[in-house]
Residue frames relative to the residue before (quaternion, step in Angstrom):
aa qw qx qy qz dx dy dz
M 1.0000 0.0000 0.0000 0.0000 0.00 0.00 0.00
V 0.3986 -0.7111 0.5378 0.2149 3.56 -1.01 0.87
T 0.2160 -0.7821 0.5701 0.1292 3.57 -0.88 0.89
E 0.5767 -0.6108 0.4305 0.3302 3.57 -1.18 0.61
R 0.6338 0.5789 -0.3344 0.3890 3.62 1.11 -0.57
E 0.5900 0.5735 -0.3757 0.4264 3.58 1.11 -0.48
V 0.1504 -0.7454 0.6374 0.1243 3.56 -1.13 0.64
R 0.0098 -0.7826 0.6209 -0.0438 3.56 -0.78 1.10
Y 0.2821 -0.7934 0.5298 0.1016 3.56 -1.18 0.62
R 0.3003 -0.6958 0.6278 0.1777 3.52 -1.23 0.75
V 0.1491 -0.7727 0.6127 0.0727 3.59 -0.93 0.93
K 0.0019 -0.7811 0.6235 -0.0337 3.56 -0.90 1.02
A 0.0010 -0.7834 0.6215 0.0041 3.55 -1.24 0.48
I 0.3270 -0.6709 0.6165 0.2507 3.51 -1.37 0.22
A 0.1966 -0.8019 0.5579 0.0840 3.60 -0.78 1.05
Q 0.2040 -0.7340 0.6366 0.1197 3.51 -1.18 0.75
N 0.8265 0.1784 -0.1425 0.5146 3.59 -1.16 0.60
F 0.2825 0.8016 -0.4704 0.2372 3.57 1.11 0.81
P 0.3283 -0.7881 0.4891 0.1786 3.64 -0.70 1.06
V 0.1214 0.7506 -0.6433 0.0895 3.55 -0.97 0.95
R 0.8561 -0.1695 0.0845 0.4808 3.56 -0.70 1.17
Q 0.7659 -0.4052 0.1856 0.4634 3.60 0.48 1.25
R 0.6654 0.4197 -0.3249 0.5248 3.60 1.17 0.48
R 0.2725 -0.7219 0.6055 0.1950 3.54 -1.32 0.28
F 0.1300 -0.7960 0.5903 0.0315 3.54 -1.03 0.87
D 0.2566 -0.7327 0.6083 0.1654 3.53 -1.22 0.60
H 0.8283 0.2047 -0.1958 0.4833 3.52 -1.30 0.59
V 0.2839 0.7514 -0.5317 0.2685 3.56 0.79 1.10
P 0.3049 -0.7555 0.5468 0.1931 3.63 -0.60 1.08
L 0.0980 -0.7824 0.6145 0.0274 3.56 -0.95 0.96
I 0.1200 -0.7382 0.6589 0.0813 3.55 -1.07 0.82
F 0.2425 -0.7982 0.5388 0.1172 3.56 -0.60 1.14
F 0.0327 0.7878 -0.6133 0.0457 3.54 -1.16 0.71
R 0.5243 -0.5963 0.4985 0.3479 3.54 -1.28 0.43
E 0.3911 -0.7586 0.4796 0.2037 3.54 -0.51 1.22
D 0.7178 0.4709 -0.2456 0.4503 3.59 1.08 -0.65
A 0.3379 0.7582 -0.4957 0.2555 3.64 1.22 0.34
K 0.1021 -0.8020 0.5884 0.0152 3.57 -0.92 0.95
G 0.5465 0.6319 -0.4636 0.2950 3.54 -1.34 0.17
T 0.7116 -0.3558 0.3395 0.5018 3.53 -1.31 -0.31
Y 0.7095 -0.4161 0.3096 0.4771 3.62 -1.22 0.11
E 0.6678 0.4970 -0.3060 0.4619 3.59 0.85 -0.93
E 0.6838 0.4774 -0.2888 0.4702 3.60 0.88 -0.90
A 0.6738 0.4915 -0.3045 0.4600 3.60 0.88 -0.89
A 0.6233 0.5318 -0.3423 0.4599 3.60 1.02 -0.76
W 0.6708 0.4660 -0.2872 0.5004 3.58 1.08 -0.69
N 0.7001 0.4958 -0.2731 0.4352 3.60 0.86 -0.97
E 0.6463 0.5212 -0.3382 0.4431 3.61 1.14 -0.44
L 0.5352 0.5869 -0.4104 0.4479 3.60 1.30 -0.06
F 0.4570 -0.7066 0.4860 0.2358 3.56 -1.28 0.35
S 0.4838 -0.5838 0.5470 0.3550 3.54 -1.24 0.46
V 0.6641 -0.4909 0.3546 0.4384 3.60 -1.20 0.26
E 0.6469 0.5141 -0.3194 0.4640 3.60 1.03 -0.76
E 0.6573 0.4979 -0.3085 0.4742 3.59 0.98 -0.82
A 0.6383 0.5251 -0.3289 0.4567 3.59 0.95 -0.85
A 0.6650 0.4939 -0.3009 0.4726 3.59 0.92 -0.89
A 0.6561 0.5008 -0.3133 0.4696 3.60 0.97 -0.82
L 0.6375 0.5261 -0.3261 0.4587 3.61 0.99 -0.80
V 0.6692 0.4850 -0.3048 0.4734 3.60 0.86 -0.92
A 0.6451 0.5120 -0.3250 0.4648 3.61 0.92 -0.85
W 0.6546 0.5070 -0.3096 0.4675 3.61 0.98 -0.85
L 0.6450 0.5208 -0.3237 0.4560 3.60 0.93 -0.88
L 0.6939 0.4669 -0.2830 0.4695 3.59 0.84 -0.93
R 0.6484 0.5052 -0.3134 0.4755 3.58 1.02 -0.77
S 0.7341 0.4485 -0.2342 0.4529 3.59 0.91 -0.92
Y 0.8309 0.2329 -0.0745 0.4998 3.58 0.93 -0.88
G 0.2645 -0.8277 0.4715 0.1503 3.60 1.28 -0.08
D 0.8621 0.0044 0.0383 0.5053 3.55 -0.68 -1.18
G 0.5618 0.6108 -0.3877 0.4011 3.59 1.23 -0.18
V 0.7115 0.3721 -0.2342 0.5481 3.58 1.30 -0.19
E 0.1028 0.7890 -0.6009 0.0764 3.57 -0.85 0.93
E 0.8174 0.2627 -0.1965 0.4736 3.55 -1.32 0.24
V 0.1659 0.7938 -0.5618 0.1636 3.58 0.81 0.98
T 0.0208 -0.7869 0.6168 0.0058 3.57 -0.96 0.89
I 0.1248 -0.7374 0.6601 0.0704 3.52 -1.18 0.75
K 0.0252 -0.8297 0.5554 -0.0502 3.56 -0.50 1.21
P 0.3917 -0.6971 0.5379 0.2672 3.61 -0.83 0.90
M 0.1832 -0.7912 0.5790 0.0716 3.55 -0.99 0.86
E 0.3002 -0.7216 0.5929 0.1940 3.55 -1.27 0.47
P 0.5947 -0.5581 0.4176 0.4007 3.59 -1.11 0.52
S 0.0037 0.7932 -0.6080 0.0344 3.56 -1.06 0.80
S 0.3168 -0.7538 0.5444 0.1873 3.56 -1.04 0.73
D 0.6913 0.4715 -0.2767 0.4725 3.60 1.25 -0.03
C 0.5816 0.5621 -0.3972 0.4336 3.57 0.89 0.90
I 0.3556 -0.6926 0.5859 0.2250 3.51 -1.31 0.41
P 0.5073 -0.6280 0.4737 0.3521 3.61 -0.97 0.68
I 0.5620 -0.5882 0.4522 0.3658 3.60 -1.04 0.72
G 0.6693 0.5256 -0.2963 0.4335 3.59 0.97 -0.85
A 0.6754 0.4765 -0.2935 0.4802 3.61 1.25 -0.24
I 0.4651 0.6689 -0.4539 0.3608 3.59 1.27 0.00
P 0.4715 -0.6573 0.4906 0.3240 3.63 -0.83 0.84
A 0.1243 -0.8150 0.5651 0.0303 3.56 -0.84 0.97
G 0.4593 0.6379 -0.5348 0.3099 3.51 -1.30 0.48
G 0.7431 0.3265 -0.2655 0.5203 3.58 -1.05 0.60
A 0.8377 -0.1586 0.1318 0.5057 3.57 -0.83 -0.99
S 0.7424 0.2850 -0.2122 0.5679 3.61 1.20 -0.19
D 0.1388 0.7888 -0.5803 0.1475 3.54 -0.95 0.91
F 0.4937 -0.6216 0.5143 0.3247 3.54 -1.37 -0.09
Y 0.2049 -0.7225 0.6423 0.1532 3.56 -1.14 0.72
M 0.2706 -0.7986 0.5248 0.1168 3.55 -0.56 1.23
F 0.2034 -0.8118 0.5392 0.0944 3.55 0.12 1.30
T 0.5873 0.5953 -0.3617 0.4121 3.60 1.13 -0.58
E 0.6461 0.5222 -0.3201 0.4554 3.61 1.20 -0.38
E 0.5011 0.6302 -0.4358 0.4022 3.60 1.25 -0.10
D 0.5646 -0.6295 0.4183 0.3316 3.60 -0.96 0.85
H 0.7430 0.4192 -0.2239 0.4713 3.59 1.01 -0.76
Y 0.4094 0.7010 -0.4919 0.3148 3.63 1.21 0.20
D 0.0622 0.8353 -0.5392 0.0876 3.60 -0.58 1.14
L 0.4101 0.7049 -0.4857 0.3146 3.59 1.17 0.43
P 0.5035 -0.6845 0.4371 0.2947 3.63 -1.07 0.66
F 0.6983 0.3479 -0.2667 0.5659 3.61 1.26 0.23
R 0.4859 -0.6901 0.4706 0.2571 3.57 -1.21 0.57
A 0.0006 0.8137 -0.5789 0.0522 3.59 -0.26 1.30
W 0.0679 -0.7559 0.6509 0.0188 3.53 -0.98 1.00
G 0.3012 -0.7325 0.5748 0.2057 3.54 -1.30 0.24
Y 0.2429 -0.7320 0.6186 0.1504 3.56 -1.08 0.79
Y 0.0170 -0.8118 0.5836 -0.0107 3.59 -0.85 0.94
E 0.1580 -0.7438 0.6398 0.1118 3.52 -1.33 0.45
L 0.2984 -0.7850 0.5218 0.1496 3.57 -0.65 1.11
D 0.6192 0.5628 -0.3600 0.4126 3.59 1.19 -0.18
D 0.3226 0.7141 -0.5363 0.3137 3.59 1.23 0.41
P 0.5362 -0.6741 0.3924 0.3226 3.65 -0.78 0.92
E 0.7071 0.4529 -0.2760 0.4676 3.62 1.14 -0.48
T 0.5114 0.6360 -0.4256 0.3909 3.61 1.26 -0.10
V 0.0363 -0.8065 0.5900 -0.0120 3.58 -0.88 0.96
I 0.4805 -0.6278 0.5229 0.3187 3.56 -1.20 0.61
R 0.2973 -0.7689 0.5454 0.1515 3.55 -0.80 1.05
A 0.7930 -0.0158 0.0516 0.6069 3.58 0.87 -0.97
P 0.3837 -0.7804 0.4411 0.2216 3.60 -0.40 1.16
E 0.8033 0.1063 -0.0536 0.5836 3.62 1.00 -0.66
M 0.2789 0.7443 -0.5756 0.1920 3.57 -0.85 0.94
E 0.6051 -0.5369 0.4377 0.3925 3.53 -1.30 0.24
A 0.4869 -0.6590 0.4821 0.3103 3.61 -0.99 0.78
V 0.1083 0.7696 -0.6204 0.1053 3.56 -0.75 1.10
P 0.6235 -0.5601 0.3735 0.3977 3.62 -1.11 0.49
F 0.6608 -0.4897 0.4123 0.3919 3.52 -1.35 0.45
E 0.0546 0.8053 -0.5886 0.0451 3.60 -0.84 0.93
């Protein structure tokens, strides 16, 4: 059961030069979540959020790892809610999917953070139409 006293945080960012299926995109919105969140929908939606320490560590890691490729980072406190779906439970594929940051060789955080993105955001643009698939940099 989720208690009102806990404070958890949602981390969002905008990515530049973001790789998706042999292409690169600019202005890709990312919503980060703990990939290992368990429980009912309400519990998982709460458990996939970050503590303040985890949110700060995630942002520091993103900036250290990707530098100029990350912009407009936001950390927002969230309240428990019974009317939401966990980000990790959203059907993915096509223009929306998960980026598994935990699969990057340099991922060294003690929790499993993934990013959910949608390429159909009106400000997202294709940077390079054809290229070799390489990790986000």
